[in-house]
N, C-alpha and C positions, 0 to 999 in steps of 0.2 A: 353258744350262750353260756353264761355263768353256771346255770343249772346243769347243762350238759357236761361242762368241764368237771364240776364237783361230783356228778354221778359217775363219771368215768374214772377220775383220778383221785378224788377226795381233796380236802384242803391241802394246800402246799405249805412247806416249812418256810419258804422264802418267796417273796414277790418283788418284782422290780417295777418302778414307775419311770417311764421315759416319755414325757410329754412336754409341750411348750406352752407356757402361759399359766397364770394362777388359777383360773377357773378350770382348765383342763387338769391341772394338778389335783385340785379338790375332787373332781369327779373320778379321776383315776384312783385316788386314795379310797373313795367310797367303794369302788369296784374291788379294790384289793382286800377290803374287809370281808368280802364275800368269798374270796379265793384263798386266803391265807388263814392258817390255824390261829386260834385265839392267842397262843404263845409264839406265833411265828414272827418273822422279821420282814419288814418292808424296806427296800433299799431304793432311794431316789437317786438317779444318775442323770442330772440335768442342770442347766444353769437357769438364771432368771430370778429376779427379785421377788421375795415373798413366798417362795416355794415351801420353805420350812414351816411357816405359819399355816399355809393351806393344808399341808400334810398333817400337822398336829391337829388342826380342826377336824379334818376328815377321818383320821385314824383313831382318835380318842386315846386309849391307853395301850394301843399296840406299840411295840418297839419299832423304832424307825431310825435308820442310818441314812445320812445324806452324803452324796459324793458330788461336789461342786467343782466348777472349773471357771477360770477367768480367761481361758483360751477363746479366741474369737473365731466364729464361723458364721456363715450366712446360707440361707436357703436359696439356691439358684432356681429351682423349680420343684414341684412335689417329688420327693424321693431322691433329690440331689442336693448335696451341700458342698460348700467350698471352705477350706481352712484358710483363715486370714491372719493368724498371728498366734504366738505362743503365750502361755500364761501358766498359772499354778493350778494344781488340782488338789483337793483336800477331801478327807473322809472324817465324818464326825457323827456321834450319837446325838441327835437333836432332842432327845428326851431328857438329857442331862444338861443343865445350864452351864455354860463355860465360865460365867462370872456370877457370884452371889448377888441376888437382888435384895436390897435392903428397904 
């Protein structure tokens, strides 16, 4: 449980989010808030549309970096995936807008 982890280890400096789907991303972000220090970093390493928005909603003012990919993969069965094509991978701080909003 989150309480057991925090009592044994204390809050982490860095947390990772590896989930599929926007709602799972939101829930994982909420869990990360309980596991990562207030000035900690949450790193999302996943693909999927809307993940940045879900993380920002769930994490509030926590720093968050996203690592995304356009590489193609598919789940064959639970715990098994297959690589289906090459793509690009990027890293970005999603708390800093890439383009000014006017």
